[in-house]
N, C-alpha and C positions, 0 to 999 in steps of 0.2 A: 538521381535525386540526391541533394546534398544532405549529408549527415549532420545532425545537431552538433554544436560545439562541444568537444570533450566526450562525445559518446561514440563508441565503436562496439559492435557485438562481441561479447567475450567468447572465450574458448568453450565455456559451458553452453552458451547459446548455440554455437555451431554444432557441438556434439549432440545435444538433445534434439536439435532441429533435423539432424541426419538420421535419427532413429526411424525405422519403418513404422507405418501406421496402417491399420486395417479397420473395416467396419464389422458389424456383427456377422456378415457373411464371409469374413476374412478376405474381402477384396481390398486391394491397395487403395489408400487414400492419400492425396497430395498433402504435403506438409505445410502448405500455406495457411495462414491464420484465417479461418472462415467460421466463426462460431455460430453463424446463422444457418449454415448448411447442416442437413441431417447426418450426412456421412461423417463429417468432421466431429459432430457431437458423439456419434457412436464410437469413433476412434478414441476419443478421450474417455468415454465410459468404459471401453474395453481395457484401457490402461489402468483405470481404477479397479476394474474387475480382477486384474491380475493379483492385487493385494487380497481380494476375497478368496481367490484360489489358493494363495499362500496360507491364509488363515485356515482354510479347510484342510489342507495338507498337514499343517501343524497340529490341528486338533486330532486328526486321524492318527498321526504318528504318536502323539502323547497318549491317546486312548489305547492304541495297540501296545505301547510300551508298558503302560500301567497294568493292562490286563495280563500281559505276559509275566510281569513282576508278581502280581497277586496270585495267579493261577498256576504258573509253572515254576514257582519257587520250590526247591527241594526242601523236605522237612528237616528241621533241626534235630539233631540227636538229643535224647533226653539227658538233662543235667548239664548241657553245654552252656558255659558261662562266657566263654571268649567270643568276641565279635567275629563275624564272618570275615574272611580275607577280602581286602579291597574296600573295607568300610571307610577308612580314612581318605582314600582316593575319591570316593563318592562325595563325602562331605566337603572336601576341598574343591572338587569340581563345581559343586553348588555355590560355594563361597566365591569362587573365581567368576562364575557367571553373573552373580549379583554385583560384584565389583565392576565388571564390564558394563552392566546395566547402569551403575552409578556414573561411570565415565560417559556413557551415552546421554545421561541426564544433563551433565555439564555441557556437552555439545548442543543439546536441545535448548538449554537456556541461552547460549550464545546465538544459536540460529534464530530463536524467537526474537531476540534483541535486534539482530541484523535485519530481519524482515520488518520489524516495527520501524527501524530507522529508515529503511527504503520507502515505506509507505508514508512516513512523516515527511520525507523529502518531496515525494509526489504531492502531498497536500500543500506543503509550503509553496511549491512552484505554482500550483493552481491558484492559491491565494494571492501570490504576487502578480500573476497574470490578470486576475480579477481586479486588483488595485490599478493596474495600468489601463485596463479597459474602462474602468469607472472614472479614472482621471481624464481620459480622452473625452468621455461624455460630459463630464463636469466642465471642462475647459470650453468645449464647444457651446454648451448651453449658456455659460456665463458670458462668453464673448458675443454670442448672438443677442442675448438680452441687453448687454451694454450698448452694442451698436444700434439696436432697435430703439432703445431709449434716447440715444443721441440723435437719431434721425427724427424722432417724434418731438423732441424738445429743443435742443440747441440749434439744429439746422433750421427748424421751422422759425425759431426766434430770429436767427440770423437773416433769413429771407425777408422777414417782416422789416427788420432794421434797414436792410439794403434795398428796399422796394423802389427807391427813387433812381437807382442805377441798374438798368436792365442787364448790363454785361456782368456786374457783380452778382446779381441774382442768378444769372445763368451759371456762373462758376460755382455758387453754392448748390444749385440743383445738380450740377455735375458731380459734386462731392456726395450728394444724397444718392445718386444712382450708383456710384462706385461703392458706397457703404452697403446699399441693398444687394449689390452683386457679391460683395464679400460675405454677407450674411447667407446668401443662397449657396455659395460654394462651401462655407464652413458647415452648414447643416448636413452635407453629404459626407463629412468626415467621421461623424459618429456612427460608424458602421455596425457597432454591437448593440445599439439602442433598439429595444423591442425584440431582441433575439430570445427565444424561449430557453436556450441552454445557458445556464449560469455556472461559471467556474467555481463560484463560492458554494453553490449547492452541491456540486460534484465533490468538492473538497470536504464538505461536512458529511456527506454520505460515506465517502471513503474512510474518514476518521471514525465514524460511528461503527462501521463494520470492523475496522481494524482493532478498535478498542475491545470488542467482544471476542475477536479471534485471539488477540494477545492474552486476554484473561482466560479463555478456554485452554490454551496451551500451558499457561502457568499452572492451572489447576491439575492438568494431566501430568505435568512434570512433578509437581509436588506429591500427587497421589502415588506415582511410581517410586519416588524417592522414599516415601513413608513405607511402601511395601517392601522395598529392598532393605531398608534399615531394620524394620521390625522382623523381617525374615532372618537377617543376620543375628538379631538379638535372640530370636527363638532357637537358632542353631547353637549359639553360644551358651544359653541357659538350658538347652535341651528340653524346651517346653513344648510338649506335643500339641496342646490346644492352640498355642500361638502359631505354630507351624501350620496347623490345619487351616486356621483362619486366613493366614497369609497366602496359603496355596489357593484358596478360593478367590482372594483378591488378585492374586497373580493371574489367574485365568481371566478375570474381568479386564485387567490392564492389558493383557495380551490381545484381547479382542479390540480394545480401543487403539492399541498401537498399530495393528494391521489396518484398522479403519482409517486412522490418520495417515498411514503410509499411502493408501490408495488415493486419498484426497490430495496429498502433497505431490505424488507422482503425476497425476492428471494436471494439476495446476502448473507444475514445473514444465511439463511438455507443452501445454498451451501457451504459457508465458514465453517459452523459447521461440515458438512459432511467431508470436507477435513481435518479439524483440529482434528477430532476424531481419525484418523489413517492416518497421512500424509506420512509415510515412503514408503508404497507400491506404492502409486500413483507417488510419486517423483522418486522412483527408476525406475519404468517402463518408465516414461516419459523421464528421463535423458538418460536411455539406448537407447531409441528409437531415441532421438534427437542427441546424441553424437556418438553412435556406440561403446562406451567403454565396456570392459568386465564387467560382473556383479560382479566379485570378487573385482575389484577396487571400483566400486560404493558402494557395501555392506560395504567395509572397511571404507570408508569416511562417509557415511550416518549413519551407525549403530555404528561403533567405540566401539566394545565391545570385550571381551576376546575370544568369540566364532569365531571371524573373524580374520584371520591372515593377516599380512601385505603382500600384493602381490609383493612388491618390496624388501622383505627381502633377497631373494637369490641374487639379483643383488647387493644389498648393501654389503652383506657379501663377495661376490667375489671381488668387487671393493676394499673393505678395505684390503683384503688379498693381492691383487695385488699391492696396494700402499705400504703395508709393505714390500713386496718382492723387489720392486723398491728401497725403502729406504735402505734396507740392502745391495743390490747389489751396489748402489752408494757409500755407506760407505766402502765396500770392495775395490772398484776401487780406492777410494781416498787414502786408506792405501797402496795399492800395486802399483798403476800406477803413482801417482804424484811424488814419489822419482825418478823414472826412466824417466818419461815423464812430465817435468814441464808444457809443453803446454796443458796438459790435465786438469790442475787445473781450467782454466777459464770456459770451458764447464761444468765441474762438479759442480762448484759453481752456474752456471746458472740453471743447472738441479735441484740442491738442492732448489734453490729459487722457481722454478716452482712447485716442489713437495710440498713445504710448503704451497704455495697458493692453490694448488689443494686439499690438506688435509683440509685446512680451508673451502674451498667451499664445500667439501664433508660433513663436519660436519654440515654446514648450511643446506645442502640438506636433511640430515638425520632428522633434526628438522622440516623442512618444509614438508617433506613427511609423517611425523607422522599424524595420523588422528585427533589429538586433535585440531589443529588450524582450519581446514575446518569444522570439526564437531561442533565446537563452533560457527562458523559463521552460520551454518545451524540452530542451536538452537536459535540464536539471530533473524534470519529471521522468524522462526516459532513463537517466542514470540511476535514480532512486529505485525505479521499478525493475529495470533489467539488470542491474548490478547488485545492489545491496539486497533488495527483496528476493531476487532469484537465488543468490548465494545463501541467504537465510533459509529459503525453502529447501535447498539441497542439504543443508546442515540438519534441518528438521527431519528430512527423509533419512539421513544417516542415523539420527537418534531413534527413529521408529524402527529401523532395521536392527540396530544393536539391541533395542529394548525387546523386540519380538524374539530375537535369538536368545538373549539372556533369560527371559522369562520362560521360554520353552525348555531350555536346559534345566532351569531351576525346578520346573514342574515335574520333569522326569527324575531329577535327583532327590527331591524332597521326600518322597515315600521311602526310598532306600535309606536316607539319613534318619528318617523318623523311626525306622525299624531298629536302628542301632541305639536309640535312647534307652536308658535303664527303666525298668517297670515302675520304679518309685517316683516317676517324674511328677505325678500329681501332688506329691507331698514334699517336694523339694523345698518349698518356701515355708513349711510349717515349723514351729518351734519344737525342739526335742522335749521340753518340759510341758508342752500343751497337753492337758488330759484328754483332749478330743483327738489327738494324734493316734491313729490306729496302732502304730508300733509301741507307743507309750502305754496304751490301753492293754495291749497284749502282755507287756511286762508286768503291769499292775495285777492282772488276773493270775499270772504265774506266781507272783509274790503272795497273793491271798491263799492259793492252794497249798503252798509250802507251809503256811502257818497252820 
């Protein structure tokens, strides 16, 4: 099968396609794209479940670490004011983890943009293909209506004018038969008319889903960015309440990161299976949804020398019929007009109709060639299998960095919190504020001295 122009499966597609797959019983599953088969669905769900396993292990590790920190911490000697050894290392490890998370957020924004660009390219290709198919239907309908009107009016009027010359009437009737033959052949060229599958509807559905996917990731990225920034702020100001709130939010974002990682991993694996050999699946699906002949679909999706144009015979017969009509009208103009001046007006009208029909016919020949629709097919594959897949992999990297950074921060925050001074709650109060407990204590001591 010929590959679309400009599309070749990338190294990421080959790498992901070679990964082993298994169903829920851990039996091997072929890597061919078959979303309708139960075993393949289970294989993708198992890939997504690996992220759930990672989430569970992360939560267990964090819980064990925090329990050990709270329950197994040696008691501090009375009157000790110096921070325990390694405190600065704990704080800086937490800050480093949060900065890594911020870097992952930048990667996530870029990956989200790449994925959106790939899906937009897919939608644009579908819209252009819909424009081509609609143009074919419109040209066929316009040409058929114009020829039918010419047969009903101009040719009928011409036969009435030439009724006294039977050989001229026979020539006019020959042109009528040729025009009816052209009309019959052209009607078979509108192959997409009445097909239930609309590229326009598919493009709208894809754009609708992508809009909400993009928005959901932007919200997730902004949420994690706020968590990282406010956690850093809490560490800088040594604010216990802010660190506690951000620790709870970090746990929520950690769960969301592992969930998005599972979705991204399953989608990337399935997309790589599709992109490794897209022609077979697309041909079978389109034939099932549209009911079109496989010859037509093979011609447009493959577009190589081994597949002939299924409309070539109709185009050849139509071209011959138009040439015959043109020669018959020229003969009638030479022989009939000198004897029947009234025949000149319908003949000129028929010549004009014939010129417009020939112009539409040449446009149809160009539109029906496989180059245009096959180019749209290649553009759709490039958008989906290159930009969108690379964006998914970047989002997967973002989720991995985010999960690791937040897990490290959740383990480090309690130890950093323990290093904060006990007067944290009053750091922001004014020394001259009478409601400040330290100022109130000094006031009481002053009264007792009096």
